[in-house]
ZAMARGU-4260 file (C-alpha; in steps of 0.2 Angstrom, whole numbers, plus 5000, padded with zeros to 4 digits):
<rodrens>
0) 5001/5000/5000 | 5007/5015/4995 | 5008/5031/5008 | 4994/5041/4997 | 4983/5027/5000
5) 4988/5024/5019 | 4983/5043/5022 | 4968/5041/5012 | 4962/5026/5023 | 4967/5036/5040
10) 4957/5050/5033 | 4943/5039/5030 | 4943/5031/5045 | 4946/5046/5057 | 4929/5052/5048
15) 4920/5038/5052 | 4925/5039/5069 | 4922/5058/5070 | 4904/5060/5080 | 4903/5078/5070
20) 4903/5068/5053 | 4888/5056/5058 | 4878/5070/5068 | 4863/5076/5058 | 4861/5094/5054
25) 4854/5107/5065 | 4838/5105/5073 | 4823/5114/5081 | 4810/5106/5092 | 4816/5089/5086
30) 4814/5092/5067 | 4828/5097/5056 | 4829/5115/5051 | 4826/5110/5032 | 4807/5106/5037
35) 4806/5124/5043 | 4815/5130/5028 | 4801/5122/5018 | 4786/5126/5026 | 4789/5143/5034
40) 4777/5153/5023 | 4763/5139/5029 | 4768/5141/5047 | 4765/5160/5043 | 4749/5158/5035
45) 4743/5148/5048 | 4748/5161/5061 | 4741/5174/5049 | 4723/5167/5050 | 4726/5162/5069
50) 4728/5181/5073 | 4715/5188/5062 | 4703/5176/5067 | 4705/5181/5085 | 4708/5200/5082
55) 4692/5200/5069 | 4682/5185/5075 | 4666/5192/5070 | 4671/5196/5052 | 4687/5187/5047
60) 4682/5170/5054 | 4667/5167/5044 | 4661/5155/5030 | 4655/5171/5020 | 4672/5180/5021
65) 4682/5164/5016 | 4670/5162/5001 | 4673/5181/4997 | 4692/5179/4998 | 4695/5164/4988
70) 4682/5170/4974 | 4690/5189/4974 | 4708/5181/4972 | 4704/5167/4958 | 4712/5180/4944
75) 4727/5182/4955 | 4730/5163/4957 | 4729/5161/4937 | 4741/5174/4933 | 4752/5168/4946
80) 4751/5150/4943 | 4754/5152/4925 | 4768/5165/4929 | 4777/5152/4937 | 4780/5141/4923
85) 4790/5157/4912 | 4799/5160/4930 | 4805/5142/4930 | 4812/5144/4913 | 4821/5160/4920
90) 4810/5173/4911 | 4803/5186/4918 | 4785/5194/4911 | 4782/5212/4918 | 4767/5213/4904
95) 4755/5203/4913 | 4747/5216/4920 | 4744/5227/4906 | 4738/5209/4895 | 4726/5205/4909
100) 4719/5224/4905 | 4719/5225/4887 | 4710/5206/4887 | 4697/5212/4899 | 4695/5228/4888
105) 4695/5218/4872 | 4681/5207/4880 | 4668/5222/4884 | 4672/5231/4867 | 4671/5218/4855
110) 4660/5207/4866 | 4646/5222/4867 | 4643/5221/4848 | 4648/5206/4844 | 4644/5192/4857
115) 4653/5183/4869 | 4662/5173/4858 | 4668/5186/4847 | 4675/5195/4864 | 4683/5179/4869
120) 4693/5176/4851 | 4697/5196/4850 | 4706/5193/4868 | 4714/5177/4864 | 4721/5185/4847
125) 4729/5200/4857 | 4738/5186/4870 | 4743/5177/4855 | 4749/5193/4847 | 4760/5199/4864
130) 4765/5181/4865 | 4774/5181/4848 | 4782/5197/4850 | 4789/5192/4867 | 4795/5176/4858
135) 4804/5184/4842 | 4811/5198/4854 | 4816/5187/4868 | 4820/5170/4860 | 4826/5174/4843
140) 4835/5190/4845 | 4841/5187/4862 | 4832/5202/4870 | 4833/5204/4889 | 4816/5197/4894
145) 4815/5209/4909 | 4815/5226/4897 | 4805/5217/4883 | 4791/5213/4893 | 4792/5230/4903
150) 4791/5238/4887 | 4776/5227/4881 | 4768/5228/4896 | 4766/5248/4893 | 4762/5245/4876
155) 4747/5234/4880 | 4738/5246/4894 | 4742/5261/4878 | 4732/5251/4868 | 4719/5247/4881
160) 4717/5265/4885 | 4716/5269/4866 | 4703/5255/4864 | 4692/5260/4878 | 4695/5277/4875
165) 4702/5280/4893 | 4686/5276/4901 | 4677/5260/4909 | 4669/5250/4897 | 4651/5241/4902
170) 4642/5229/4892 | 4651/5213/4897 | 4643/5200/4886 | 4631/5191/4898 | 4638/5174/4893
175) 4655/5178/4901 | 4647/5187/4915 | 4637/5172/4919 | 4653/5159/4918 | 4661/5171/4930
180) 4647/5173/4943 | 4641/5158/4947 | 4646/5148/4962 | 4648/5130/4968 | 4650/5127/4986
185) 4648/5146/4989 | 4664/5149/4980 | 4665/5158/4962 | 4668/5147/4948 | 4684/5157/4943
190) 4692/5149/4958 | 4688/5131/4953 | 4695/5136/4935 | 4711/5143/4943 | 4713/5125/4955
195) 4711/5116/4939 | 4722/5124/4929 | 4734/5125/4945 | 4733/5105/4946 | 4735/5104/4925
200) 4751/5115/4927 | 4757/5106/4941 | 4755/5089/4935 | 4765/5094/4920 | 4779/5101/4928
205) 4780/5088/4941 | 4776/5072/4932 | 4780/5074/4913 | 4798/5072/4907 | 4795/5091/4897
210) 4791/5097/4913 | 4807/5093/4921 | 4815/5101/4905 | 4806/5117/4910 | 4817/5116/4926
215) 4832/5111/4918 | 4832/5127/4905 | 4830/5139/4920 | 4844/5130/4930 | 4855/5130/4916
220) 4853/5133/4897 | 4870/5128/4891 | 4869/5114/4902 | 4852/5109/4895 | 4856/5112/4878
225) 4871/5099/4878 | 4859/5087/4886 | 4848/5089/4871 | 4834/5097/4878 | 4827/5111/4865
230) 4828/5125/4875 | 4822/5138/4863 | 4806/5129/4862 | 4805/5128/4881 | 4807/5147/4883
235) 4793/5149/4870 | 4781/5137/4879 | 4784/5147/4895 | 4782/5164/4888 | 4764/5159/4879
240) 4758/5150/4893 | 4762/5165/4905 | 4753/5178/4892 | 4738/5167/4890 | 4736/5165/4909
245) 4735/5184/4910 | 4724/5185/4895 | 4712/5173/4907 | 4713/5184/4921 | 4708/5198/4912
250) 4693/5188/4905 | 4690/5184/4924 | 4691/5202/4931 | 4681/5207/4917 | 4667/5194/4921
255) 4667/5199/4938 | 4666/5217/4938 | 4653/5217/4924 | 4666/5231/4915 | 4684/5234/4911
260) 4697/5247/4909 | 4714/5250/4905 | 4720/5248/4923 | 4711/5234/4931 | 4725/5221/4929
265) 4738/5231/4935 | 4737/5229/4953 | 4740/5210/4951 | 4756/5212/4944 | 4767/5214/4960
270) 4757/5202/4969 | 4758/5189/4956 | 4778/5190/4957 | 4777/5191/4976 | 4767/5175/4976
275) 4780/5166/4964 | 4795/5171/4974 | 4788/5168/4992 | 4781/5150/4983 | 4799/5147/4977
280) 4806/5149/4996 | 4793/5135/5002 | 4790/5116/4997 | 4804/5114/4986 | 4816/5128/4992
285) 4824/5138/4979 | 4813/5132/4965 | 4798/5139/4958 | 4782/5127/4962 | 4765/5128/4958
290) 4760/5123/4977 | 4772/5136/4983 | 4765/5149/4973 | 4746/5144/4978 | 4751/5146/4997
295) 4760/5162/4996 | 4744/5169/4985 | 4733/5163/5000 | 4745/5171/5012 | 4744/5188/5002
300) 4727/5186/5001 | 4724/5183/5019 | 4737/5196/5024 | 4728/5210/5013 | 4710/5204/5019
305) 4714/5207/5036 | 4721/5223/5035 | 4707/5228/5025 | 4694/5223/5039 | 4705/5236/5051
310) 4700/5249/5040 | 4718/5253/5035 | 4723/5265/5019 | 4723/5255/5002 | 4744/5262/5003
315) 4745/5248/5019 | 4740/5236/5007 | 4753/5240/4994 | 4767/5242/5008 | 4763/5224/5013
320) 4763/5216/4994 | 4780/5226/4992 | 4788/5222/5009 | 4782/5203/5006 | 4791/5202/4988
325) 4807/5209/4996 | 4807/5197/5008 | 4803/5183/4998 | 4817/5187/4985 | 4829/5190/4999
330) 4825/5174/5008 | 4824/5163/4989 | 4843/5170/4988 | 4847/5165/5004 | 4842/5147/5004
335) 4850/5148/4986 | 4866/5152/4992 | 4866/5139/5007 | 4860/5125/4995 | 4874/5129/4984
340) 4888/5129/4996
</rodrens>
């Protein structure tokens, strides 16, 4: 046996006998820290529900409030779940608020004159056109997705203002209003649409080869390409899904409010990103995932609703959403750095 092999053998034996090498990682209350790392957002959600339920028992902790929260957050859930797909490919889409607004305006404008089917097709055509522009600029010409989609968000809002005449449009087709206003178990159908969509996307991402390619593409495009993955197709797919999801969210908003204007989708932009990044820090740490996104979106909804029940000014909820986004990005970055060590 050579000197090198004997030294390696001694190191291996010392490692086996070293108590520290066989001791598991840090534990809290008998559970590994990784458990709290994965489910911290869940614990915060539960804590918020408990606190608001105690402080506002008559208004917060009621079946009616639960039904109202789930119904009103349907558009956000749809937007956030579909945004998860493009973020998983490492593409940012900042146009979703504008796309949702333009979709709602097209439904109201075209639908009022030509019926629900025409309004729906007009909104779909707009979404496809926006997604096509994204794909050509970002995937074909390698432009930065952050800049391109930010610009397209401004373009779509401008078009929506032009189409609507900078006013709120009524005349949303009855068929769309009915589809968005009916309930099941006391909860608006749009929430159930969001649940079905979330299940489909979750199953696709977690249980199909193409879904795994989405994550591979986001984690390292060059490595994914060398492994034979058609990276550009995956990126196109992610951008299309997110844009179509924003269009569907606009359809929901128009149907629920029975009106449309050029700014109705914008409030959900920041909240959707906050849900996705906060969701990336839970369930599957440092990876965008549908389940985490839904939990985070519910946390934001509960927090916003609780604050509103206290009669606080609207800017407080904006402050809450923005602060959550900052915390989510920071926490996700910390978790990613710890895992890379």
